[in-house]
C-alpha positions as CSV (number, residue, x, y, z in Angstrom):
1,M,-109.3,59.6,-181.5
2,H,-106.8,60.2,-178.7
3,M,-109.6,59.5,-176.0
4,N,-108.5,56.1,-175.1
5,T,-104.9,56.8,-175.3
6,P,-103.2,54.0,-172.9
7,K,-101.6,55.8,-169.6
8,L,-98.6,54.9,-167.9
9,S,-98.5,52.8,-164.6
10,M,-99.1,55.3,-161.5
11,F,-96.1,53.5,-159.9
12,Q,-93.9,54.0,-163.1
13,V,-94.7,57.6,-163.2
14,L,-94.3,58.4,-159.4
15,A,-91.0,56.5,-159.2
16,C,-89.3,57.9,-162.3
17,G,-90.9,61.6,-161.6
18,A,-89.5,61.5,-157.9
19,A,-86.2,60.2,-158.7
20,I,-85.4,62.9,-161.2
21,V,-86.7,65.6,-159.0
22,T,-84.7,64.1,-156.1
23,L,-81.6,64.4,-158.2
24,S,-82.2,67.5,-159.9
25,M,-83.5,69.6,-156.8
26,G,-81.0,67.8,-154.5
27,I,-77.8,69.0,-156.4
28,R,-79.2,72.6,-156.7
29,H,-79.8,72.8,-152.8
30,G,-76.3,72.4,-152.1
31,F,-74.7,75.1,-154.3
32,G,-74.4,77.4,-151.4
33,L,-71.5,74.7,-150.0
34,W,-69.2,75.9,-152.9
35,L,-69.3,79.7,-152.2
36,L,-66.3,80.0,-149.8
37,P,-64.4,77.4,-151.6
38,I,-64.7,78.7,-155.1
39,T,-64.3,82.6,-154.3
40,Q,-61.3,82.0,-152.1
41,E,-59.3,79.9,-154.8
42,M,-60.4,82.0,-157.5
43,G,-59.9,85.4,-155.7
44,W,-63.5,86.2,-156.9
45,T,-66.0,88.5,-154.6
46,R,-68.9,86.5,-152.9
47,Q,-71.3,88.9,-154.8
48,S,-70.0,87.6,-158.1
49,F,-70.9,84.0,-156.9
50,A,-74.0,85.2,-155.6
51,L,-75.1,87.0,-159.0
52,A,-74.8,83.6,-160.8
53,I,-77.0,82.1,-158.4
54,A,-79.5,84.8,-158.9
55,I,-79.2,84.6,-162.7
56,Q,-80.0,80.9,-162.3
57,N,-83.1,81.7,-160.5
58,L,-84.1,83.8,-163.1
59,S,-83.0,81.7,-166.1
60,W,-85.1,78.6,-164.6
61,G,-88.1,80.8,-164.2
62,L,-87.9,82.2,-167.6
63,I,-86.9,79.3,-169.6
64,G,-89.4,77.1,-167.6
65,I,-92.1,78.9,-169.4
66,F,-90.9,77.5,-172.7
67,A,-89.8,74.3,-171.4
68,G,-93.3,73.8,-170.4
69,M,-94.7,74.7,-173.6
70,V,-92.5,72.2,-175.3
71,A,-93.3,69.5,-173.0
72,D,-97.0,70.0,-173.3
73,R,-96.7,69.9,-176.9
74,F,-94.4,67.0,-177.6
75,G,-94.2,65.2,-174.1
76,A,-92.0,65.4,-171.2
77,F,-89.2,62.8,-172.6
78,R,-87.7,65.3,-175.0
79,V,-87.3,68.2,-172.5
80,L,-86.1,65.8,-169.6
81,M,-83.2,64.6,-172.2
82,G,-82.2,67.8,-173.1
83,G,-82.3,69.3,-169.4
84,A,-80.1,66.3,-168.3
85,V,-77.5,67.2,-170.9
86,L,-77.5,70.9,-170.2
87,Y,-77.2,70.0,-166.4
88,G,-74.1,67.9,-167.1
89,L,-72.6,70.9,-169.1
90,G,-73.4,73.4,-166.8
91,L,-71.9,71.6,-163.7
92,A,-68.8,70.9,-165.7
93,G,-68.7,74.5,-166.9
94,M,-68.9,75.7,-163.4
95,A,-65.8,73.6,-162.4
96,L,-63.7,74.8,-165.2
97,S,-64.9,78.5,-165.8
98,P,-61.9,80.8,-165.7
99,T,-63.7,84.1,-165.1
100,P,-66.8,85.4,-163.2
101,T,-68.5,85.9,-166.6
102,L,-68.4,82.5,-167.7
103,F,-69.2,81.0,-164.4
104,A,-72.5,83.4,-164.5
105,L,-73.2,81.9,-168.0
106,T,-72.6,78.3,-166.7
107,A,-73.6,78.2,-163.0
108,G,-76.3,80.9,-164.1
109,V,-77.9,80.8,-167.5
110,L,-77.0,76.9,-168.4
111,I,-77.9,75.1,-165.0
112,G,-81.0,77.2,-164.6
113,A,-82.1,76.2,-168.1
114,A,-81.6,72.7,-167.0
115,Q,-83.6,73.0,-164.0
116,A,-86.4,74.5,-166.2
117,G,-86.3,71.1,-168.0
118,T,-85.7,68.5,-165.2
119,T,-87.9,69.8,-162.2
120,Y,-91.6,70.5,-161.1
121,A,-93.5,72.1,-164.0
122,V,-92.4,69.4,-166.4
123,I,-92.8,66.6,-164.0
124,Y,-96.2,67.9,-162.9
125,G,-97.3,67.8,-166.5
126,V,-96.8,64.2,-166.8
127,L,-98.4,63.6,-163.4
128,G,-101.5,65.9,-164.4
129,R,-102.0,63.8,-167.8
130,Q,-101.3,60.3,-166.4
131,I,-102.9,60.1,-162.9
132,A,-106.4,60.3,-162.3
133,P,-107.8,63.6,-160.9
134,E,-108.9,61.8,-157.4
135,K,-105.2,61.2,-156.8
136,R,-103.7,64.1,-158.7
137,S,-103.0,66.3,-155.6
138,W,-101.4,63.3,-153.6
139,A,-99.4,62.2,-156.3
140,M,-97.8,66.0,-156.7
141,G,-97.2,65.9,-152.9
142,V,-95.4,62.7,-153.1
143,A,-92.9,64.2,-156.2
144,A,-92.5,67.5,-154.1
145,A,-91.8,65.3,-151.1
146,A,-89.1,63.6,-153.2
147,G,-87.5,67.0,-154.1
148,S,-87.5,67.9,-150.3
149,F,-85.9,64.4,-149.5
150,G,-83.6,65.2,-152.3
151,Q,-82.5,68.5,-150.2
152,F,-82.1,66.4,-147.1
153,L,-80.0,63.5,-148.8
154,M,-77.9,65.4,-151.4
155,V,-76.4,68.5,-149.3
156,P,-74.3,65.9,-146.9
157,V,-73.5,64.1,-149.9
158,E,-72.0,67.2,-151.8
159,G,-70.1,68.3,-148.7
160,W,-68.6,64.6,-148.3
161,L,-67.5,64.9,-151.9
162,I,-66.2,68.5,-151.8
163,A,-64.0,67.2,-148.6
164,G,-62.9,64.2,-150.1
165,L,-62.0,65.3,-153.7
166,G,-61.9,69.0,-153.6
167,W,-64.5,71.2,-155.1
168,Q,-63.6,71.1,-158.5
169,Q,-63.9,67.2,-159.0
170,A,-66.8,67.4,-156.8
171,L,-68.6,69.3,-159.5
172,L,-67.0,66.9,-162.3
173,V,-68.6,63.8,-160.5
174,L,-72.0,65.5,-160.1
175,S,-72.0,66.6,-163.6
176,M,-71.5,62.7,-164.4
177,A,-74.2,61.7,-161.9
178,V,-77.0,64.2,-163.1
179,L,-76.9,62.1,-166.5
180,L,-78.9,59.5,-164.6
181,I,-82.0,61.5,-165.5
182,V,-81.5,60.0,-169.2
183,P,-82.4,56.5,-168.4
184,L,-85.1,57.7,-165.9
185,A,-86.7,60.0,-168.6
186,F,-87.5,56.8,-170.7
187,G,-89.9,55.8,-167.7
188,L,-91.9,59.2,-168.5
189,R,-92.4,58.5,-172.4
190,E,-96.0,59.2,-172.8
191,P,-98.1,57.1,-175.2
192,G,-100.1,59.9,-176.7
193,F,-96.8,61.7,-177.8
194,Q,-94.8,58.7,-179.3
195,G,-96.6,58.6,-182.7
196,V,-96.5,61.4,-185.3
197,A,-99.8,62.6,-184.5
198,P,-99.8,65.3,-181.6
199,V,-102.4,65.0,-178.7
200,K,-105.6,66.7,-180.1
201,R,-106.3,70.2,-178.5
202,E,-109.2,72.3,-177.8
203,Q,-107.1,75.5,-177.2
204,T,-104.0,77.0,-178.8
205,I,-101.2,78.1,-176.6
206,L,-102.4,81.6,-177.0
207,Q,-106.0,80.9,-176.2
208,A,-105.1,79.2,-173.2
209,L,-102.8,82.1,-171.8
210,G,-105.4,84.6,-172.6
211,E,-107.7,82.6,-170.8
212,A,-105.6,82.2,-167.6
213,F,-104.3,85.9,-167.3
214,R,-107.9,87.0,-167.7
215,Y,-109.0,84.8,-164.8
216,P,-108.8,86.5,-161.5
217,S,-107.8,83.2,-159.5
218,F,-104.7,82.6,-161.8
219,N,-103.3,85.9,-160.8
220,L,-104.0,85.4,-157.3
221,L,-102.1,82.2,-157.2
222,M,-99.3,83.8,-159.3
223,A,-99.0,86.4,-156.3
224,G,-99.1,83.8,-153.6
225,Y,-96.3,82.1,-155.3
226,F,-94.3,85.3,-155.7
227,V,-94.3,85.6,-151.8
228,C,-93.3,82.0,-151.4
229,G,-90.2,82.5,-153.6
230,F,-89.4,85.8,-151.5
231,Q,-89.6,83.8,-148.2
232,V,-88.0,80.6,-148.8
233,V,-85.1,81.9,-150.9
234,F,-84.2,84.7,-148.5
235,I,-84.3,82.4,-145.4
236,G,-82.3,79.7,-147.2
237,V,-79.4,81.9,-148.4
238,H,-79.3,84.5,-145.8
239,M,-80.3,82.5,-142.5
240,P,-76.5,81.0,-142.0
241,S,-75.0,84.7,-142.1
242,Y,-77.9,85.8,-139.6
243,L,-77.2,83.3,-137.2
244,K,-73.4,83.8,-137.4
245,D,-74.0,87.6,-136.9
246,H,-75.9,86.7,-133.7
247,G,-72.9,84.7,-132.4
248,L,-74.3,80.9,-133.3
249,S,-71.9,78.6,-134.6
250,P,-71.9,77.4,-138.3
251,Q,-73.0,74.1,-137.0
252,V,-76.2,75.4,-136.0
253,A,-77.0,76.8,-139.4
254,S,-76.0,73.5,-141.0
255,Y,-78.4,71.5,-138.8
256,A,-81.2,74.2,-139.4
257,L,-81.1,73.8,-143.2
258,A,-81.1,69.8,-142.6
259,L,-84.1,70.3,-140.6
260,I,-85.8,72.4,-143.1
261,G,-85.2,69.8,-145.7
262,L,-86.5,66.9,-143.5
263,F,-89.5,68.7,-142.4
264,N,-90.1,69.6,-145.9
265,V,-90.8,66.0,-146.8
266,L,-93.6,65.9,-144.4
267,G,-95.0,69.2,-145.1
268,T,-95.2,68.6,-148.9
269,Y,-96.6,65.2,-148.5
270,V,-99.6,66.2,-145.9
271,A,-100.1,69.2,-148.2
272,G,-100.8,67.1,-151.2
273,T,-103.0,64.6,-149.3
274,L,-105.1,67.2,-147.7
275,G,-105.5,68.8,-151.3
276,Q,-107.7,65.7,-152.0
277,R,-110.0,66.4,-149.0
278,L,-110.2,70.0,-148.3
279,P,-110.5,73.4,-150.6
280,K,-107.0,74.0,-151.7
281,R,-107.4,77.7,-151.2
282,F,-107.7,77.3,-147.4
283,I,-104.5,75.1,-147.3
284,L,-102.6,77.7,-149.1
285,A,-104.0,80.8,-146.9
286,F,-103.1,78.6,-143.7
287,I,-99.5,77.9,-145.1
288,Y,-98.9,81.8,-145.8
289,F,-100.5,82.9,-142.4
290,A,-98.5,80.3,-140.6
291,R,-95.3,81.2,-142.0
292,A,-96.0,84.9,-141.0
293,A,-96.6,83.8,-137.6
294,A,-93.6,81.7,-137.2
295,I,-91.3,84.4,-138.2
296,T,-92.7,86.7,-135.9
297,V,-92.4,84.6,-133.0
298,F,-88.6,83.5,-134.0
299,L,-87.9,87.4,-134.1
300,I,-89.6,87.8,-130.5
301,V,-88.2,84.9,-128.5
302,P,-84.6,85.0,-127.3
303,L,-82.5,83.6,-130.2
304,S,-80.7,80.2,-129.2
305,P,-80.1,77.1,-130.9
306,L,-83.1,75.5,-129.8
307,S,-85.2,78.3,-131.1
308,V,-83.5,78.1,-134.4
309,Y,-84.3,74.2,-134.6
310,V,-88.0,74.7,-133.8
311,F,-88.2,77.7,-136.2
312,S,-86.4,75.5,-139.0
313,A,-88.9,72.6,-138.2
314,V,-92.0,74.8,-138.6
315,M,-90.7,76.6,-141.6
316,G,-89.5,73.3,-143.1
317,T,-93.1,71.9,-142.8
318,L,-94.4,75.0,-144.6
319,W,-91.5,75.1,-147.2
320,L,-92.4,73.6,-150.2
321,S,-96.0,72.5,-149.1
322,T,-97.3,75.3,-151.5
323,I,-96.4,73.4,-154.6
324,P,-98.9,70.5,-154.7
325,P,-101.9,72.5,-154.0
326,T,-100.9,75.4,-156.3
327,N,-100.3,73.0,-159.4
328,A,-103.4,70.8,-158.4
329,T,-105.7,74.0,-158.4
330,I,-104.2,74.8,-161.9
331,A,-104.9,71.6,-163.1
332,Q,-108.4,71.5,-161.7
333,I,-109.2,75.0,-162.9
334,F,-108.0,74.7,-166.6
335,G,-107.5,71.1,-167.1
336,V,-104.1,69.3,-167.9
337,Q,-103.6,70.2,-171.6
338,H,-101.3,73.1,-171.1
339,L,-100.4,72.2,-167.4
340,S,-96.7,72.5,-167.5
341,M,-96.8,76.0,-169.3
342,L,-99.3,77.4,-166.9
343,G,-97.4,76.0,-164.2
344,G,-94.3,77.5,-165.6
345,F,-95.8,81.0,-165.6
346,V,-96.8,80.6,-161.8
347,F,-93.1,79.4,-161.3
348,F,-91.7,82.3,-163.0
349,S,-93.6,84.5,-160.4
350,H,-92.0,82.3,-157.7
351,Q,-88.5,82.9,-159.1
352,I,-89.0,86.8,-159.4
353,G,-89.8,86.6,-155.8
354,S,-86.8,84.6,-155.1
355,F,-84.6,86.9,-157.3
356,L,-86.1,89.8,-154.9
357,G,-85.6,87.8,-151.6
358,V,-81.9,87.1,-152.2
359,W,-81.0,90.4,-153.5
360,L,-82.8,92.7,-151.2
361,G,-81.6,90.4,-148.3
362,G,-78.1,91.6,-149.3
363,Y,-78.7,95.1,-150.3
364,L,-80.7,95.8,-147.2
365,Y,-78.2,94.4,-144.8
366,D,-75.4,96.2,-146.5
367,A,-77.3,99.5,-146.0
368,T,-78.4,99.0,-142.6
369,G,-76.1,96.6,-141.2
370,N,-79.0,93.9,-140.2
371,Y,-81.9,91.8,-141.9
372,D,-84.6,93.3,-139.7
373,I,-86.4,95.2,-142.5
374,V,-86.4,91.9,-144.9
375,W,-87.8,89.9,-142.0
376,Y,-90.4,92.4,-141.5
377,I,-91.3,92.3,-145.4
378,A,-91.4,88.7,-145.2
379,I,-94.0,88.8,-142.3
380,G,-96.1,91.4,-144.2
381,L,-96.0,89.6,-147.5
382,G,-97.1,86.1,-145.8
383,V,-100.2,88.0,-144.6
384,F,-100.7,89.6,-147.9
385,A,-100.4,85.7,-149.5
386,G,-102.7,84.3,-147.1
387,L,-105.3,86.9,-147.9
388,V,-105.1,86.7,-151.6
389,N,-105.5,82.8,-151.7
390,L,-108.8,82.9,-149.9
391,P,-110.8,84.2,-152.9
392,V,-109.4,81.7,-155.5
393,K,-112.3,79.8,-157.2
394,E,-111.1,76.2,-157.7
395,S,-114.0,74.9,-159.8
396,P,-113.0,73.9,-163.4
397,I,-113.5,77.0,-165.6
398,Q,-116.7,76.9,-168.0
399,R,-115.9,77.2,-171.6
400,S,-118.3,77.1,-174.3
401,A,-118.6,73.6,-176.0
402,P,-116.6,73.5,-179.3
403,Q,-119.0,72.9,-182.6
404,P,-119.0,69.5,-184.1
405,A,-117.5,69.3,-187.3
């Protein structure tokens, strides 16, 4: 009865989805800019700020699973509306928290939950359901490129807001700006979810989960995504300190992060486009092997601003380019009924990697006085992720046909 449900136009889905990801991802990429102003004015340790951001990553990953379940069952629209409100409250709470504990609850738990409801897993569920399979990987590449462009665009805007208004007012302005997600969410109201009858499903949530976790390729994709989280968050958070330790100016780190954001736009778009033409497991394996090679070369050659910029451009191209082929592979294997939830589980694995990358970076730096061991771990994990993606089976899973009533 729902086989002929009308679909949203591809332009509408891509425009609204990309704008939401630009806003949601763009704001979070600049949180490092608040570390010094907040800790200095409030008299807090850097660890208290870092812990809140680490909690944010875990909250985002864990709540993302449930946000995905709700989006698959009732449509992305309601999840996006709730996520936008939580984001506004979380940013306002960040500005007004008097203690590190409240800061961890607002900047950590609340904003993490908000990101779970306003970023890739939920948006990709809509793209998977509303866009034809032959254009799906490309569309996911466009949405991921928008998130990367958000990083490039929003970080300078946030720096300008802090400089012009002070850190507290800047957060309050962003808490209002993020509510723009509400009108954009109306563009993603899916026809099949607007009536009282839910979309017909062949599988329950538990059946879908059991099938996925018993399927080796799903676990291999999760292992690769864990490595992705470890590498990008370690580099994103700790590279500025690594460069400063080696006598390079803070400006070099700022340019490096901007270059990563800029080349990320190119990398995610190209990965999504190639995913329509080539086996996605080969694209993923190449990305992880190339990251390991790039880090190795970066550590071997003499460190200079030029070597940092070349490394940032190469890593930027490989940065979030894992997202379109990973999510498109999940859709290809399991179909789109439970895509947001399954994408949420894979992303949770990414966030555990992110948490470990941030935490181990700080822990091993304190223990050894340098980042060498973590760089070596990042290289080894890159080789591991490249190898585990090679045997992934991309063909649709064979299910026994449901018996007619």
